C-alpha positions in Angstrom: 14.6 59.8 -8.4 16.6 61.2 -5.4 17.9 59.9 -2.1 17.8 56.3 -2.8 19.9 54.1 -0.4 23.3 52.9 -2.0 24.1 49.8 -0.2 27.8 50.1 -1.2 30.1 52.5 -3.2 30.0 50.4 -6.5 29.3 52.8 -9.4 27.3 50.1 -11.2 23.7 49.8 -10.7 23.1 46.1 -11.2 22.7 42.8 -9.2 21.7 43.2 -5.7 22.1 46.8 -5.7 19.5 47.1 -8.5 17.2 44.7 -6.7 17.4 47.2 -3.6 16.7 50.2 -5.8 13.8 48.5 -7.4 12.3 47.3 -3.9 12.5 51.0 -2.8 10.9 52.2 -5.9 7.9 49.9 -5.6 7.6 50.7 -1.9 7.4 54.4 -2.8 4.9 53.5 -5.6 7.3 55.1 -8.2 7.4 51.7 -10.2 4.4 49.5 -10.9 4.4 45.9 -10.7 3.7 45.6 -14.4 6.8 47.8 -15.3 10.0 46.1 -16.1 13.4 47.9 -15.7 15.2 47.9 -19.1 18.2 50.1 -18.2 19.6 51.4 -14.9 22.3 53.6 -13.8 23.5 55.9 -11.0 23.2 59.6 -12.0 25.3 61.1 -9.2 28.4 60.0 -7.3 27.9 58.5 -4.0 26.2 60.9 -1.7 27.1 61.8 2.0 25.6 59.9 5.1 25.4 56.7 6.4 24.0 54.7 4.6 25.1 56.8 1.7 22.3 58.0 -0.7 22.4 58.7 -4.5 20.3 59.3 -7.6 19.3 56.5 -9.9 17.9 56.6 -13.4 15.6 53.8 -14.4 14.4 53.2 -17.8 11.2 51.0 -17.7 9.2 49.1 -20.5 5.6 47.9 -20.6 4.1 45.2 -22.7 2.0 46.6 -25.6 -1.3 45.5 -24.0 -0.6 47.4 -20.8 0.8 50.4 -22.7 -2.4 50.7 -24.7 -4.6 50.6 -21.6 -2.6 53.3 -20.0 -2.7 55.7 -23.0 -6.2 55.0 -24.2 -8.4 58.1 -24.0 -11.0 58.0 -21.1 -12.8 61.3 -21.8 -13.0 64.7 -23.4 -11.5 67.9 -22.7 -13.0 71.3 -23.9 -11.5 74.7 -23.3 -12.2 78.1 -24.9 -15.0 80.6 -24.9 -18.6 79.8 -25.1 -20.7 82.5 -26.8 -23.8 83.8 -24.8 
């Protein structure tokens, strides 16, 4: 995700900095409440501006029960030609 505020120039994405990024992701509805961040890192160097912005990469994980409900089929899709 792009243009996330970087509260400092620290290249690591952890601690209070990670908490800030997670809060922004939740506010922008990019991260659901049931998703847990497994890995996090800055993709790009500190951007320009005040406050500086950057690009973060978050790897999330879900518990098996939640994952099963998100991937369960909920209908059918048909495509093709119907003969007349």
